[in-house]
Structure formats: structure tokens, C-alpha cells
Backbone bond lengths (Angstrom), bond angles and torsions (degrees), N, CA, C in turn:
res aa  C-N    CA-C-N  psi(-1)  N-CA   C-N-CA  omega(-1)  CA-C   N-CA-C  phi
1 M - - - 1.472 - - 1.554 109.34 -
2 R 1.317 117.34 137.57 1.447 120.38 -173.16 1.577 106.07 -99.93
3 G 1.379 114.07 146.22 1.445 118.54 177.65 1.503 112.34 -164.20
4 L 1.340 114.96 174.01 1.464 125.66 -175.91 1.532 106.75 -108.74
5 V 1.315 117.55 128.90 1.448 122.09 173.17 1.495 110.52 -74.69
6 I 1.326 118.42 113.61 1.463 121.23 -175.69 1.564 113.29 -112.00
7 K 1.298 114.68 -4.60 1.501 118.60 -179.77 1.500 110.60 -155.82
8 N 1.322 117.24 138.50 1.470 123.15 178.10 1.532 106.54 -133.77
9 T 1.319 116.14 114.03 1.455 120.74 176.83 1.530 113.84 -94.25
10 G 1.318 114.48 -3.20 1.493 117.28 -177.35 1.525 109.33 108.03
11 S 1.310 118.06 -39.79 1.455 121.19 179.31 1.561 111.40 -117.10
12 W 1.323 116.47 -25.56 1.430 121.06 -179.34 1.544 109.81 -123.98
13 Y 1.318 114.78 150.75 1.471 121.88 175.01 1.515 107.65 -122.94
14 T 1.368 115.87 129.73 1.445 119.05 172.82 1.538 107.66 -93.70
15 V 1.330 114.91 126.98 1.408 122.59 -176.98 1.548 110.60 -115.28
16 R 1.306 115.95 124.30 1.504 121.15 175.40 1.507 107.98 -92.84
17 T 1.327 116.96 111.50 1.477 121.20 -174.64 1.515 109.26 -77.48
18 D 1.319 114.04 164.97 1.499 120.03 179.09 1.506 113.34 -54.77
19 D 1.357 115.22 -30.05 1.479 116.93 -178.84 1.518 112.67 -95.53
20 G 1.356 116.64 13.36 1.445 121.03 171.84 1.524 117.34 91.39
21 Q 1.325 118.08 3.07 1.442 119.83 176.47 1.520 110.03 -75.16
22 L 1.340 116.39 153.26 1.450 123.95 173.76 1.521 107.34 -111.88
23 L 1.346 115.64 117.53 1.475 119.93 -177.08 1.509 108.96 -121.41
24 D 1.330 116.96 133.43 1.462 124.77 174.32 1.549 106.49 -87.45
25 C 1.327 115.22 117.62 1.463 119.81 -174.51 1.514 110.78 -126.07
26 K 1.332 115.67 163.56 1.442 124.43 175.77 1.509 111.40 -123.27
27 V 1.308 116.29 164.79 1.422 122.87 177.75 1.517 110.33 -113.40
28 K 1.306 117.07 133.68 1.485 120.46 -179.70 1.518 109.21 -62.46
29 G 1.329 116.01 142.41 1.461 119.93 -174.35 1.523 115.75 -55.16
30 N 1.386 115.66 -31.69 1.461 117.61 -177.54 1.538 112.40 -94.85
31 F 1.334 116.40 13.95 1.457 119.11 -177.07 1.528 108.70 -81.92
32 R 1.326 117.71 120.01 1.442 119.34 178.57 1.538 107.80 -140.80
33 I 1.383 112.75 152.98 1.454 118.59 178.30 1.519 108.83 -87.92
34 K 1.342 114.51 130.17 1.463 119.89 -177.90 1.504 110.10 -61.75
35 G 1.356 115.95 126.58 1.455 121.03 172.48 1.546 114.18 89.11
36 I 1.326 120.14 -5.32 1.431 121.30 179.44 1.521 109.88 -122.98
37 R 1.322 117.40 118.12 1.460 120.06 179.31 1.507 107.00 -89.26
38 S 1.281 116.20 93.56 1.481 121.39 -171.89 1.516 112.24 -123.63
39 T 1.357 116.44 145.04 1.413 119.81 175.89 1.494 112.38 -77.45
40 N 1.331 117.39 -17.35 1.468 123.40 177.29 1.515 109.75 -129.40
41 P 1.354 115.91 96.16 1.470 117.39 -174.97 1.522 113.72 -66.11
42 V 1.334 116.42 -21.17 1.481 120.46 176.07 1.512 108.17 -116.27
43 A 1.334 117.74 137.82 1.437 120.69 -178.92 1.521 109.82 -127.60
44 V 1.331 115.01 157.98 1.471 118.65 172.99 1.519 109.88 -60.11
45 G 1.313 114.13 134.36 1.484 119.19 -175.41 1.498 113.17 103.20
46 D 1.344 116.59 -13.64 1.458 120.38 179.22 1.541 111.19 -73.30
47 W 1.329 118.68 138.92 1.440 123.58 166.79 1.549 107.24 -91.20
48 V 1.320 113.96 129.14 1.466 119.23 -171.38 1.534 110.22 -133.72
49 M 1.298 115.59 166.34 1.482 122.52 168.32 1.525 106.83 -109.01
50 V 1.324 116.27 134.79 1.458 121.51 179.34 1.498 111.88 -121.47
51 D 1.324 117.26 150.68 1.462 123.35 -179.91 1.521 109.79 -148.44
52 N 1.323 118.06 113.15 1.448 122.12 178.69 1.512 113.55 55.14
53 G 1.317 118.33 41.97 1.441 122.84 177.46 1.538 114.82 82.59
54 W 1.280 117.42 7.21 1.482 120.57 178.92 1.554 109.11 -117.79
55 I 1.306 115.65 136.47 1.455 120.78 172.88 1.553 107.14 -79.94
56 T 1.321 115.76 121.33 1.468 118.21 -172.03 1.552 111.73 -109.64
57 E 1.304 118.40 -18.70 1.456 121.07 -176.11 1.510 109.73 -155.79
58 I 1.326 117.82 146.72 1.429 125.55 175.73 1.529 108.42 -116.89
59 E 1.310 117.42 129.62 1.442 121.25 176.64 1.565 108.29 -72.87
60 D 1.354 114.36 153.46 1.471 116.96 177.22 1.522 111.30 -57.70
61 R 1.306 115.13 138.75 1.489 121.00 -178.74 1.533 108.52 -87.25
62 R 1.327 115.29 143.70 1.464 118.98 172.90 1.505 112.01 -82.46
63 N 1.358 116.15 -27.49 1.449 121.78 173.22 1.561 107.88 -166.94
64 Y 1.303 115.74 175.99 1.419 122.00 174.76 1.534 108.91 -165.66
65 I 1.332 117.63 159.69 1.448 123.38 171.69 1.524 107.12 -109.10
66 I 1.279 116.56 130.57 1.450 122.05 -171.54 1.569 109.82 -134.17
67 R 1.297 115.74 149.38 1.477 119.90 175.63 1.531 106.95 -145.04
68 K 1.323 115.31 165.34 1.464 120.94 178.36 1.519 109.29 -64.74
69 S 1.308 116.99 142.72 1.446 122.92 172.40 1.514 108.33 -63.46
70 I 1.345 117.26 141.48 1.448 120.23 -179.92 1.520 113.56 -62.76
71 N 1.346 115.84 -40.54 1.491 119.56 -173.32 1.489 114.95 -103.87
72 L 1.332 118.40 -14.72 1.442 120.57 -176.77 1.566 108.93 -125.35
73 S 1.306 113.10 106.69 1.490 119.66 -170.78 1.507 112.47 -65.39
74 K 1.299 118.47 -26.53 1.481 119.80 -175.56 1.533 111.29 -93.24
75 Q 1.336 116.67 0.44 1.446 117.91 -179.73 1.547 110.57 -119.56
76 S 1.312 113.38 166.09 1.459 119.22 -175.97 1.532 109.08 -117.52
77 H 1.303 117.23 168.92 1.455 123.87 170.71 1.482 106.61 -127.49
78 I 1.345 115.17 122.00 1.482 120.53 177.14 1.523 109.16 -84.46
79 I 1.316 116.56 118.49 1.466 120.93 -176.20 1.530 110.15 -75.38
80 A 1.310 116.30 -44.20 1.493 121.52 179.95 1.502 109.31 -164.36
81 A 1.329 117.39 157.62 1.435 123.16 -179.80 1.527 111.19 -125.74
82 N 1.334 115.65 156.53 1.495 124.59 173.45 1.514 110.31 55.71
83 V 1.342 117.03 52.22 1.458 119.17 179.41 1.548 110.91 -101.79
84 D 1.299 115.20 152.91 1.466 118.66 174.67 1.521 112.76 -85.58
85 Q 1.322 114.91 -28.83 1.495 119.61 -177.44 1.522 107.50 -166.82
86 A 1.344 114.66 171.12 1.419 123.26 175.88 1.531 109.35 -123.69
87 L 1.326 117.37 139.69 1.442 122.25 172.42 1.552 106.14 -111.05
88 L 1.316 115.09 108.70 1.470 120.96 -179.54 1.501 108.85 -93.91
89 V 1.312 117.44 113.27 1.489 121.80 -178.67 1.556 106.32 -91.07
90 V 1.339 115.39 124.61 1.474 120.76 -178.70 1.544 108.36 -130.38
91 T 1.308 112.83 161.13 1.491 119.93 -179.45 1.504 108.35 -140.12
92 V 1.337 115.70 140.52 1.502 118.70 175.92 1.518 112.04 -88.30
93 S 1.346 114.32 -5.86 1.451 116.73 179.32 1.542 108.89 -159.19
94 R 1.297 117.55 146.97 1.462 126.71 175.38 1.557 112.76 50.88
95 P 1.317 118.12 68.76 1.477 129.26 -8.75 1.545 109.45 -89.23
96 Q 1.302 116.61 168.99 1.442 122.97 176.73 1.515 109.46 -87.98
97 T 1.324 116.47 123.65 1.489 120.95 173.80 1.492 109.49 -85.14
98 S 1.294 117.29 123.82 1.464 120.87 -178.53 1.558 109.91 -73.67
99 T 1.335 114.27 148.26 1.428 118.83 176.14 1.514 112.63 -63.25
100 T 1.370 115.79 -30.15 1.468 119.74 176.81 1.545 110.92 -61.70
101 F 1.309 116.62 -43.43 1.466 122.62 177.70 1.540 109.08 -59.07
102 I 1.321 115.61 -50.98 1.501 120.81 -178.92 1.496 109.69 -57.93
103 D 1.329 117.17 -48.16 1.487 121.02 -175.44 1.510 112.48 -65.72
104 R 1.331 115.49 -36.93 1.479 119.95 178.41 1.548 109.86 -65.03
105 F 1.329 114.75 -42.43 1.444 117.72 179.08 1.553 109.64 -65.81
106 L 1.296 118.01 -45.24 1.466 121.98 179.64 1.512 113.01 -58.78
107 A 1.357 113.69 -42.27 1.494 119.80 -179.06 1.539 108.18 -64.17
108 S 1.306 117.05 -44.11 1.479 119.87 -178.65 1.507 110.01 -66.08
109 A 1.307 118.10 -38.20 1.449 120.13 175.22 1.513 113.45 -63.72
110 E 1.344 115.93 -40.16 1.463 121.18 175.35 1.533 110.01 -59.51
111 A 1.341 114.89 -42.43 1.463 118.11 -176.86 1.500 112.17 -62.12
112 Y 1.365 117.29 -33.17 1.459 121.48 -176.02 1.524 111.44 -108.09
113 R 1.366 115.42 19.41 1.473 124.59 172.25 1.506 110.50 54.87
114 V 1.322 118.61 48.32 1.446 123.17 176.01 1.563 110.80 -114.35
115 P 1.315 119.14 112.28 1.471 119.86 178.17 1.517 110.01 -60.17
116 V 1.343 115.31 149.56 1.484 121.21 -179.33 1.514 109.97 -126.84
117 I 1.327 116.75 136.17 1.438 125.05 168.08 1.535 107.51 -106.66
118 L 1.298 117.76 135.65 1.480 120.68 179.10 1.556 108.51 -104.58
119 A 1.313 115.66 122.22 1.480 120.48 178.12 1.523 106.95 -110.02
120 F 1.361 115.70 114.40 1.451 120.79 179.02 1.535 106.33 -91.01
121 N 1.331 115.34 105.87 1.474 121.73 -173.15 1.524 111.47 -94.72
122 K 1.314 114.36 168.97 1.455 125.74 176.41 1.523 113.24 66.22
123 T 1.334 113.67 38.07 1.495 118.86 177.90 1.505 110.83 -62.58
124 D 1.368 119.04 -24.07 1.445 122.68 -179.77 1.522 112.23 -69.93
125 L 1.295 119.24 -13.93 1.482 122.72 -176.94 1.542 112.83 -97.67
126 L 1.319 118.43 -1.82 1.459 120.71 -169.32 1.509 110.66 -91.50
127 D 1.327 115.77 137.17 1.450 122.25 168.79 1.537 107.85 -84.22
128 D 1.361 117.09 -177.80 1.451 121.13 -175.87 1.545 111.30 -60.17
129 D 1.294 116.68 -43.39 1.466 119.06 -177.11 1.523 111.74 -65.78
130 L 1.326 116.55 -41.40 1.460 120.22 178.11 1.542 112.77 -69.88
131 H 1.343 113.81 -30.34 1.496 117.51 174.09 1.548 110.35 -63.15
132 H 1.301 113.47 -44.41 1.497 118.07 179.49 1.541 110.69 -63.95
133 Y 1.299 116.31 -40.55 1.440 120.48 178.38 1.522 110.81 -63.50
134 Q 1.316 116.27 -43.82 1.480 119.02 177.35 1.490 112.68 -62.91
135 E 1.321 116.96 -43.32 1.449 120.35 176.94 1.545 113.40 -58.45
136 A 1.376 114.46 -36.68 1.434 118.76 178.53 1.548 110.77 -68.47
137 M 1.316 116.44 -37.21 1.480 120.49 178.44 1.521 109.14 -69.54
138 V 1.310 118.89 -43.10 1.456 120.50 178.23 1.558 109.02 -60.75
139 N 1.312 116.41 -44.18 1.447 118.95 178.99 1.512 112.44 -60.25
140 L 1.364 116.77 -42.02 1.433 121.47 178.45 1.557 111.57 -58.54
141 Y 1.322 116.72 -50.43 1.495 117.77 -174.48 1.518 112.57 -77.75
142 E 1.367 116.97 -27.15 1.424 117.19 174.81 1.547 110.04 -70.86
143 T 1.265 118.63 -37.29 1.473 122.91 177.60 1.501 110.99 -60.93
144 I 1.353 115.88 -37.87 1.486 119.38 177.67 1.530 109.92 -70.27
145 G 1.348 118.92 -27.94 1.461 120.87 177.61 1.492 115.42 125.48
146 Y 1.343 116.03 9.57 1.476 119.41 178.79 1.510 112.20 -92.62
147 V 1.311 116.80 142.88 1.459 123.15 176.57 1.523 107.54 -78.57
148 C 1.327 115.94 127.04 1.470 121.49 -177.44 1.525 109.06 -124.41
149 R 1.299 117.91 146.61 1.450 124.81 174.05 1.540 109.30 -137.96
150 A 1.354 117.25 138.24 1.447 122.60 174.90 1.520 107.93 -100.86
151 I 1.348 118.08 125.93 1.437 120.37 -173.80 1.537 110.49 -139.14
152 S 1.301 115.25 163.80 1.456 122.00 161.78 1.513 108.79 -127.31
153 A 1.332 115.41 102.80 1.480 119.41 179.73 1.511 110.45 -63.19
154 E 1.301 117.44 -33.00 1.441 121.57 -177.63 1.524 110.63 -65.79
155 K 1.306 116.82 -45.44 1.474 123.83 -177.02 1.533 112.69 -89.00
156 G 1.326 115.49 -22.99 1.461 121.95 -176.26 1.480 114.71 93.93
157 D 1.335 119.02 -2.19 1.470 122.75 -177.78 1.501 110.17 -64.21
158 G 1.332 115.47 127.38 1.473 122.04 174.51 1.525 115.96 74.73
159 V 1.329 118.36 -1.34 1.485 121.28 -177.55 1.513 109.57 -68.67
160 E 1.351 117.16 -41.16 1.491 118.34 179.13 1.481 113.12 -63.94
161 D 1.348 118.60 -23.82 1.476 121.68 175.31 1.495 111.13 -67.94
162 L 1.323 117.30 -21.30 1.450 120.83 179.27 1.546 111.16 -80.87
163 R 1.321 115.92 -32.63 1.472 120.04 -170.15 1.528 112.08 -55.53
164 P 1.339 124.04 -45.12 1.462 122.03 178.61 1.505 113.51 -60.07
165 L 1.330 117.15 -26.48 1.469 120.32 -178.56 1.524 111.43 -79.17
166 L 1.325 116.76 -16.40 1.452 122.72 -176.08 1.539 113.73 -104.14
167 E 1.354 117.45 -23.48 1.451 120.02 -175.39 1.500 110.97 -59.65
168 G 1.342 115.63 135.29 1.467 122.64 176.52 1.552 115.51 73.26
169 K 1.333 115.87 7.31 1.444 120.80 -177.61 1.533 110.37 -114.71
170 I 1.314 115.65 156.63 1.448 121.99 167.12 1.522 105.96 -97.22
171 T 1.314 116.17 111.05 1.468 121.80 -170.52 1.552 110.80 -115.85
172 L 1.269 117.23 121.79 1.476 122.38 172.32 1.510 108.33 -80.22
173 L 1.326 115.79 124.93 1.459 122.02 176.09 1.503 109.50 -102.50
174 S 1.338 115.47 122.67 1.464 116.87 -173.65 1.561 107.96 -143.60
175 G 1.342 113.84 170.04 1.487 120.67 -178.73 1.504 110.22 152.81
176 N 1.328 112.36 171.31 1.502 118.37 177.16 1.533 110.22 -62.37
177 S 1.309 117.25 161.34 1.450 120.93 170.74 1.546 110.83 -63.52
178 G 1.310 116.08 135.22 1.457 120.81 174.62 1.522 115.64 88.84
179 V 1.348 117.47 6.24 1.464 118.63 179.12 1.537 113.14 -84.63
180 G 1.351 114.93 -7.73 1.499 116.51 173.60 1.515 114.32 103.62
181 K 1.321 116.90 26.44 1.449 119.49 178.81 1.521 113.26 -65.03
182 S 1.319 116.64 -45.02 1.448 120.16 179.15 1.533 112.00 -64.64
183 T 1.352 115.21 -40.53 1.479 119.51 177.97 1.542 109.53 -62.87
184 L 1.293 117.10 -39.40 1.492 120.33 178.19 1.502 111.45 -64.76
185 I 1.330 117.93 -41.45 1.435 119.03 179.89 1.518 110.79 -67.09
186 N 1.326 116.85 -38.25 1.464 120.93 175.62 1.530 112.79 -59.15
187 R 1.354 116.19 -33.02 1.438 121.61 177.16 1.566 110.36 -73.06
188 L 1.340 114.77 -43.57 1.443 120.74 -175.26 1.496 111.02 -72.93
189 V 1.312 117.77 -35.58 1.485 122.23 -173.23 1.537 106.20 -126.00
190 P 1.340 116.61 83.14 1.470 117.66 -179.73 1.518 111.78 -58.31
191 G 1.334 116.06 138.73 1.463 120.35 179.22 1.477 115.01 94.32
192 V 1.350 118.89 -10.56 1.456 119.92 179.03 1.552 111.48 -73.39
193 C 1.366 115.72 -32.08 1.430 119.36 168.25 1.556 114.12 59.38
194 L 1.309 118.57 51.68 1.437 120.86 177.75 1.557 108.39 -78.55
195 R 1.316 115.90 146.78 1.445 122.29 -176.34 1.550 109.32 -74.73
196 T 1.341 117.10 136.29 1.452 120.95 175.23 1.518 109.19 -119.79
197 A 1.349 114.62 165.11 1.465 118.52 -177.73 1.533 108.75 -137.79
198 E 1.358 115.67 159.10 1.452 120.92 178.96 1.534 108.00 -80.32
199 I 1.342 112.97 154.27 1.461 119.78 175.73 1.575 108.13 -74.71
200 S 1.349 115.54 139.65 1.432 118.54 176.17 1.489 112.13 -70.14
201 D 1.356 117.10 120.99 1.460 120.86 -179.86 1.532 111.25 -66.76
202 A 1.291 116.54 -32.14 1.468 119.32 -174.66 1.562 111.34 -66.45
203 H 1.339 115.67 -39.52 1.432 118.11 -174.04 1.566 111.91 -119.74
204 N 1.345 117.20 -0.55 1.460 121.02 -179.23 1.531 111.65 53.35
205 T 1.326 116.14 39.54 1.453 122.44 179.82 1.477 111.01 -123.40
206 G 1.301 116.42 162.23 1.481 121.20 178.53 1.465 116.36 -84.78
207 Q 1.290 116.08 159.96 1.479 119.54 176.39 1.542 107.37 -112.38
208 H 1.323 115.92 141.26 1.452 121.03 -179.27 1.555 110.16 -66.26
209 T 1.338 115.50 121.73 1.441 118.62 173.34 1.559 111.61 -112.80
210 T 1.307 115.31 -24.89 1.478 120.19 176.25 1.522 105.94 -98.15
211 T 1.317 118.13 121.78 1.435 121.83 -176.38 1.512 113.19 -109.33
212 F 1.325 117.33 -2.45 1.466 121.52 179.16 1.509 107.31 -147.52
213 S 1.354 116.02 164.30 1.473 121.49 176.43 1.534 110.41 -90.68
214 E 1.315 116.23 143.61 1.474 119.91 -176.57 1.530 110.24 -154.29
215 M 1.323 116.03 139.75 1.494 121.48 174.25 1.477 108.66 -90.88
216 I 1.337 116.82 126.43 1.468 122.78 179.50 1.554 109.33 -115.64
217 P 1.343 115.80 126.22 1.491 117.01 -179.08 1.491 112.48 -62.65
218 L 1.336 116.97 136.82 1.486 121.84 175.28 1.526 106.65 -136.80
219 G 1.333 114.53 97.93 1.500 117.98 -174.58 1.492 108.78 63.54
220 D 1.325 113.98 -128.19 1.470 119.44 177.12 1.547 110.00 -98.99
221 G 1.316 117.10 22.01 1.437 122.44 173.82 1.461 112.96 -125.79
222 W 1.341 117.39 -168.99 1.455 123.18 179.61 1.520 112.41 -136.25
223 L 1.312 118.05 144.97 1.447 123.09 168.96 1.538 106.29 -107.88
224 I 1.325 117.40 130.84 1.467 120.89 173.37 1.488 109.48 -98.42
225 D 1.314 119.79 105.72 1.463 124.12 178.05 1.533 108.94 -83.27
226 T 1.302 114.98 132.44 1.479 118.70 -177.40 1.522 109.48 -129.78
227 P 1.352 119.08 153.65 1.460 119.62 175.24 1.568 110.86 -59.68
228 G 1.347 114.39 149.69 1.463 119.22 178.90 1.501 108.59 -65.97
229 I 1.361 115.65 147.45 1.455 120.54 -179.91 1.510 109.90 -123.20
230 K 1.355 115.51 145.32 1.452 121.19 -177.73 1.521 111.84 -86.68
231 G 1.300 115.33 -54.49 1.480 120.85 178.38 1.498 109.78 -120.98
232 F 1.321 116.67 164.83 1.463 120.91 -179.52 1.534 108.95 -131.08
233 G 1.333 112.20 90.20 1.479 119.20 178.20 1.520 111.39 -78.06
234 T 1.342 116.28 128.66 1.456 118.75 -176.50 1.491 109.51 -82.20
235 F 1.323 116.53 155.38 1.500 122.47 -172.05 1.516 109.92 -133.91
236 D 1.357 112.17 131.72 1.487 119.05 176.53 1.522 114.25 53.47
237 M 1.349 115.82 40.52 1.448 118.47 171.39 1.494 109.29 -104.18
238 E 1.332 117.51 127.66 1.465 119.40 178.77 1.506 109.18 -83.29
239 R 1.301 116.91 147.98 1.432 123.00 -176.32 1.557 111.17 -58.73
240 E 1.321 115.32 -40.10 1.461 119.60 -177.19 1.540 112.82 -72.74
241 E 1.327 115.30 -15.78 1.514 119.08 178.45 1.499 112.25 -89.89
242 L 1.305 117.60 -18.41 1.470 123.01 -168.05 1.532 112.48 -57.30
243 T 1.347 115.26 -40.11 1.479 120.73 -176.85 1.504 111.26 -53.38
244 S 1.376 117.40 -40.40 1.429 120.00 -174.98 1.520 114.19 -71.56
245 Y 1.340 116.37 -9.40 1.485 121.03 178.60 1.501 113.63 -91.59
246 F 1.345 117.64 -6.27 1.424 124.78 171.58 1.534 107.26 -109.31
247 R 1.320 118.63 105.50 1.435 121.47 -168.97 1.507 114.03 -55.59
248 E 1.368 117.21 -49.36 1.402 120.34 -174.35 1.567 112.85 -73.04
249 I 1.315 115.00 -32.84 1.460 118.65 175.22 1.537 109.84 -67.38
250 F 1.343 116.36 -39.53 1.466 119.08 179.68 1.542 111.48 -63.52
251 R 1.340 116.16 -37.23 1.477 119.28 -179.07 1.569 110.04 -61.31
252 F 1.294 114.42 -46.93 1.493 118.13 -179.03 1.526 113.44 -73.78
253 S 1.330 116.36 -27.72 1.476 119.80 -176.05 1.497 112.53 -62.81
254 K 1.320 117.97 -23.23 1.453 121.88 -178.36 1.548 110.26 -63.48
255 D 1.340 115.75 -22.55 1.470 120.29 -177.66 1.523 113.25 -97.19
256 C 1.349 117.65 6.31 1.460 119.06 179.04 1.525 110.75 -69.39
257 R 1.335 117.23 150.69 1.457 122.49 -178.52 1.520 110.90 -65.12
258 F 1.360 117.17 -37.35 1.458 119.15 -177.44 1.522 109.47 -111.54
259 S 1.325 114.71 138.02 1.492 121.17 -177.14 1.521 111.76 -66.67
260 N 1.344 115.76 -27.97 1.519 119.50 -178.95 1.513 110.82 -100.73
261 C 1.317 118.70 26.13 1.457 122.51 -176.88 1.536 109.98 -62.79
262 T 1.307 115.79 135.53 1.481 120.41 177.46 1.507 112.17 -95.26
263 H 1.348 116.33 -5.03 1.489 121.52 177.12 1.513 111.16 64.12
264 T 1.326 115.54 35.72 1.449 118.32 179.15 1.540 112.88 -119.95
265 H 1.373 115.14 -33.15 1.519 118.09 -175.39 1.498 113.31 -153.27
266 E 1.362 117.75 -9.64 1.455 121.01 -168.12 1.541 112.69 -68.62
267 P 1.304 118.00 142.65 1.474 121.17 173.15 1.517 110.26 -65.67
268 G 1.309 117.46 145.11 1.438 120.55 177.49 1.512 112.08 74.30
269 C 1.313 118.93 25.30 1.495 122.28 -178.52 1.527 108.36 -85.79
270 A 1.294 116.11 113.85 1.500 119.50 179.64 1.532 111.62 -69.20
271 V 1.304 116.97 -27.09 1.443 118.69 179.71 1.515 111.39 -69.85
272 L 1.330 117.50 -44.02 1.464 120.66 177.55 1.525 111.16 -62.66
273 Q 1.359 114.63 -36.08 1.494 116.79 177.40 1.527 110.14 -69.01
274 A 1.315 118.09 -41.00 1.444 120.35 176.30 1.504 113.37 -61.84
275 L 1.329 115.18 -35.90 1.480 120.79 175.10 1.490 111.31 -63.50
276 E 1.342 116.71 -43.70 1.470 120.44 178.43 1.481 112.27 -65.80
277 D 1.356 116.59 -32.30 1.479 121.76 179.98 1.517 112.95 -87.17
278 H 1.340 116.26 3.67 1.450 122.98 176.33 1.535 114.79 68.60
279 Y 1.306 115.66 24.94 1.434 121.86 172.81 1.558 112.32 -82.71
280 I 1.339 114.00 -22.08 1.446 123.26 174.29 1.482 107.96 -118.27
281 A 1.329 116.60 132.10 1.513 120.95 -178.86 1.527 109.51 -71.21
282 Q 1.308 114.93 140.32 1.482 121.42 176.09 1.505 111.01 -55.23
283 S 1.352 117.85 -40.64 1.456 120.84 -177.23 1.523 111.90 -63.91
284 R 1.357 114.65 -37.77 1.491 118.58 -179.37 1.546 108.47 -69.56
285 Y 1.306 116.61 -42.61 1.442 119.27 179.62 1.528 111.44 -63.01
286 Q 1.332 117.51 -40.43 1.457 119.60 177.06 1.524 110.95 -63.97
287 S 1.314 117.90 -36.33 1.496 120.55 175.90 1.506 109.50 -62.83
288 Y 1.307 116.93 -42.87 1.497 122.24 177.16 1.498 109.68 -57.79
289 L 1.362 118.19 -48.48 1.454 120.01 179.31 1.515 112.64 -61.53
290 S 1.316 116.40 -40.03 1.483 119.77 -177.99 1.548 110.48 -63.43
291 M 1.309 117.02 -33.69 1.458 122.54 178.07 1.524 112.55 -74.61
292 L 1.341 113.18 -31.72 1.501 117.55 173.26 1.497 109.64 -62.01
293 D 1.326 118.51 -31.45 1.437 123.40 -176.76 1.527 114.19 -85.96
294 D 1.329 116.61 5.98 1.447 119.34 -175.22 1.480 115.77 -69.74
295 K 1.328 118.32 -0.36 1.432 119.22 171.86 1.511 111.80 -66.31
296 D 1.350 115.83 -18.02 1.457 122.55 173.25 1.540 106.49 -72.71
297 E 1.315 119.88 106.49 1.438 123.18 -170.85 1.513 114.16 -66.72
298 S 1.349 116.92 -15.26 1.457 116.36 -179.61 1.490 112.09 -87.45
299 K 1.302 116.95 -10.09 1.488 121.00 -170.11 1.511 114.49 -64.85
300 Y 1.337 114.67 -39.26 1.466 119.46 -174.60 1.609 112.23 -68.02
301 R 1.329 115.29 -16.12 1.433 118.74 -178.16 1.547 110.72 -75.32
302 E 1.294 115.49 -18.09 1.458 117.97 -174.77 1.542 110.78 -76.27
303 A 1.319 117.65 155.97 1.464 123.02 176.85 1.513 107.85 -82.56
304 F 1.317 115.79 103.24 1.483 117.97 -175.18 1.503 111.09 -74.86
């Protein structure tokens, strides 16, 4: 029987079959996807075959979003599969989302051909200085080519402007813990009643309220709710491919003197010249450098 994996609790998978049944299924211990070293061989969004409560086969994925496993450096964790786009919820305060985290997520999405919308949440909490900072960030990412929206999930401001971007799509919802993903879903899908938590005053960080991944119907589309993540370790990215995952760096790299330019020290590097001329943001370039250094296996464990 064929079905869609709509929930993953870590030990059980809820599969929505083609005829509308909801089945709780398990995966056999030796079941692994060929070519992917993953801590979760089955992900939310996968189309699978089930037999007597067991997932027996996974259909080929058209894409997925993947990150390094937190505890196992040689393995990955698939966040979601077969998505149309990702909605990355970020905040400039309470908690502050670092540009490094944003850029790592964007680069990974580029690598797996997943469009990203950036939702800058908690606009109701910003003073004038933070408003200016957020406007600068929005301008930066819109200039690169990303769709950005400023919202307050708590107050409802700007949330309806998101809805047309999500209708009819399978959208992965992601972001740091505490940025308001559950509050946003509660606004978008009245009655779903996801649990939310207060931000820790001591550390200005979020608390995990979503502990598993789940697909939530939104009109004729789906939202994939995922647990909040602290850092975003990249997986299986070759150094020479990294340039192409930063849109503006890739554009300038075509004019570099050397085809294998790393954009770190080489003479005739068009990227370094563009950085000096302020056509490339320093924050983006630093994110690029940090990903070049990801051969250091301890690096992904840090809170970026």
C-alpha cells in the first residue's frame, strides 16, 4: 500500500495512504537508503510502500533538506523530503538569528534546489535601532534574490501576506528554537493549537516546543513543522562547489582569473574585488569562509 509520511516521532511514522487511512508504521532496523548515511532513513514528506505496519520501500525523492547529525559527525539528518519550498523563520531579537545560520540554511537549500522564503518575525518587539537593522537585513537578502516578509505571528501583522506564497505548496518550516514557528502555524491554521514557550530571559534563547516533524494541512497545501535547530552543519558539500550556493559570489566568480579560485587570496579574484567594492556583504563572505572550514568536524556542533 502506498502512502505519504506525515509524521515522525523518532520511533513511529504516521503514513497517510492514498485512500486516506492514517497508519502508524515502523522501519526495520536494517532498512537504509542506498548512498545516504542518515540517522533517519525515512523522513516526513517521503512517499513509501507499507505492509502490515512496516515501511518496506521509499520512492525516489525529488529533493530533500539535510544537515549533519548532532551527535554523529559522519552521518546526516534529513529534515524533510519532496518539498516545494522552505519558509525560514528568523528574528533579529529574542532570540537573535545569526547571519551565519541563515546563510548556511540558504546554501544547503540552494544545493538541493529548494527555494526559500525568509520570514522576519517578532516585528512587534523591535525598537527603532532593531527596526533599522532588520530593514538592512531584508534589503541584503532581497538584493541577492530571496523573498522576504516582515511579520508578527503574535499580533498577526503581515501573516496574511504569507498565505498566498504557501497555498498549494509543500512548505518546510524551519528556524532556531524560539523564533515563533509554532505561533505562526497557530495563526495560519486556526485550531491546530501547537504548544508555544516563553523565551529564556537568562540566555535570550528559545525552548524546544516541537519535538518531532509533522505535516499540517494548509488549504490545498502542507506545512512541515520541524523541531527548532541551533546550528546548521552542512553535509557532503565539496569545497569547489560551495561558490555556486552563494548566488552573488557565484555571479562575480565567473570573472576570476583562475577557474579554481577559492576567493580567499588569489590574484585577480573578482569576488575579493567585489567584496572590497561592497557588492558582496561582509557577513555573507564570512559565512562562505566558515563553510570552507567545515572540514573541521567539531565546527558544526557550535551554535552558529
